[in-house]
Structures are given as structure tokens and as C-alpha cells.
N, C-alpha and C positions, 0 to 999 in steps of 0.2 A: 611642169604642169601635165596632167594626164587627161586625155580625151576619152570619154566613155561613149559607147555606141549602144543604142537600144537594140532589142531583138529585131524590131521592124527594119532597122537599117541593113541587116544582112539578108533579109528575105527578098527573093525575086518578086517581080510583079505577079507572076502566076501564084506563088506561095502566099502573097498578100491577099490575092483574090480568094484563094481556098480558105485561108484562115478567117477572113471576114465573112465569107459565105457560111462557113461552119458555125460561127457565132450567131448569124442571122437564122440559120436553119434550126438551131437549138431554141432560140428565143421565140421565133414566129412560126416555125414549122416549115418544111420544104415547100409545100404547095402555096403557102401564103407569102413566101419570099419571092419577089420579082427581081428581074435583072436590074430594073431601075432602083429598087431598094439597095441592091448590092453596089451599084454605081454611086449612089448618093453616100453610102457609108464609106466608100473609098475616096470620094471627092473627085470622081472622073466621069466622063461621058459614058453613057450606057454602051454606045457603039464601040468604044475603044476596048471594052472587055473582050469582045469577040476576036480581037487579035491575039488573045492569050488562051482562050478556051472556046470550045465549040458550042457548049450548051450548059445550062444549069445542071442537067443530069450528069454531065461529065464530072462536075465537082462532087456531086453526091457519090458517084461511082468511085472516084479517087479516095474520098474519105472512108467509105464503107470497106473497100477492099484493102486499103492501107491498114486500117484498124484490124481487119481480119488477119493480115500478115503478122501484125504485132502480137495479137493473142496467140497465134500458133507458135511464133518464135519464143515467146515467154513460156508457153507450155512445154515446148521441146526442151528448153533449158531446165525447167523444173523437173522434167522426167528423165533427164540425162543421168541422174545419179540413182543408183539402185536403193532399195529400202522397202520396208513394209508398206502396205497399202495406206495405212494411216498417215505415215510420213509423206508419201507421194501425194496424197490428197491435200495435205496441209500445204505442200509446195505448190500444187496446182492452184489452190485457192489464193495463195500469196501472189503468184504470177498474175492471176486474173485481176486482183486488186491493184497491183502495180500498174498494169496497162490502163485500167479504168481511171486511175487517179492522175496519170501523167498528163492527160488532156481531157477534162470533163466535157468540154463542148463537143469534141469529136466522138467521145464515148456516147453522149446523148444522141447524136445523129446516127451513129452506128446501130444503136439499140432500138431506135424508134422510127427513123426515116427510111430505112432500107425498103420498106413496103412500096415506095414510090419508084424503085428501080424497074425499068422495062425489061422485057425478055430479050436475050437469054440471061441478062445480068441478074434478074430476080431469082431465077432457078439456080444459077451458079452460087449466089449468096446463100440460099437455103441449103444447098448441098454442103457448103463449107460449115454452116452452122451445125448441121447434122453430124458432120465428121468431128467437129470440135466436141460436141456433147457426147459422142460415142467414146472419145478418149477418156472423159470423166467416168462414163458408165463402165469402161474396162477396168479402171482403178477400183471402183466400188465392187464390181463383180469379183475381182481378185480378192478384195478384202472379205467378201462374204465367203468365198471358197476357203480362205485361210482362217476363218472364224474371228476376224477382227471386227466385222460389221454384222449387224442383224437388221436387215431391211426387207420388207416384203416385195418391193418393186424398185429395181435400180434406176429405171428411167424416172420415176417419180422423185427419187432421192436426188438425182442430178438436177432436175427441173427446180426442185426446192432450193438447192444450193445456189444455182445460177440466178434464180429469181431474187434471192436474198442479196446476192452480190451486186446484181445489175442496177440496184437503186442507189448505189453509192454516189453516182454522179450527181444526184439531186441534192445531196447534203454535204458532200466532202468539200472542205475548204483547206487549201495548203497551209494557211495560218491557224488552223483549228487545233484543238487539244491533242488529237492523235495523228501520228504519222501514218503513211500507208502501211508500213510494217506492223505497227501496233493495231491498226484496223484489221489487217489480215490475221494477226494472231488471235485477237478477240473473236472475230467472226469464225475462224477455224475451230476454236475451242467450243463455241456455242453450237455450231453446226455438227461437228463431229460427235458431240455428246449425244445427239439424237440418233447417230448411226452405230455407236459402239455396242458390241455384244456384251 
């Protein structure tokens, strides 16, 4: 006889708190989620949460910066192979989609709730976002220089691409018609058609 364990069974209490808080932040928003809400969802006393975390913002910080690390790691892997700008941009888009679809709750919090980070975390987060977008701009700039892309403004092109991708968390379902790879391929094709020379 085999014993199966749920994913919850292997999570530490701190991880359970983070996972539950992330779901609540997505559903209710960061500011509307209280520590009492979190305690009720976990089935524990509110006071006992503080033996695992210092504050609600600590959870937000962990989610936002962990997601930022995942986006950068995926982009690093996508850019590790040489190729024309078109191929590198396709890989970068695919990497972005993979991260977004791995955990849609954390993705939603990362994309919408970062505004509630206090300083210096807020500024640090914005600096990372700018650095990430700059990596996409560099790919597009290279594509323009090589005659692969024809766009009047590389910053506008990057914002358009990321804006299109960043709504995936609102409609993606793991059991849906398309896999993350298929979503990335379809979106890449549509978005790149608008850039090609």
C-alpha cells in the first residue's frame, strides 16, 4: 500500500503562511488582507503567526523579491544561448510566460501589490523592474540595428510586450487548452509580427 502526501505536508509553517497570504493578497488585495484573515485561513491564532514572521509586509517582500529572482534567472537562462535578436526575444518571452504560469497567485501579487512595499524596498523593487525591462530593450535595440525589427521606440515596444504578457495570470488555467509553451509560442508570434521589419 502506498502513502501519498499532499504538497501541504512538505511545507514548513512559514511556507504555509506565505502561500496562504499570497492567495489572500491576490483575492482581496494586500491592504484589505488582515493578519486575522490570514490566521483564520490557516486555522491558527493570529498571535502565533508572529513566531514565524515579523509582519505582513515581510510576506509581501518575500513574494515580490523571490518572483523577481525567478524572472531574472529565467531570462538569464533564455539569453545564455546566442542567436539573432528575434530568437532571443522569443526565448525571453517564453521565459517570462513560464515564470508567470508556475504560480499565478504569486505572479498577481508581484505585478500588482508591490506598490505597498515601504522604502527602501519600494525603490529597490523599481530598480529591479527597470533593469529587467532594460534587458528586453537591449534585445530589441540589437534587432533594430541588425534590421530584424522596425519599431519607432524600443521602450514602447517593451512595455507593449510585457503588458500583453503580464495579464496571463488572470486567465491562465493549468488544465486549460494551451500549455505555457504553447501560450508563449502563440504570443511570441503575434507580438513579433508587430516588430518585424
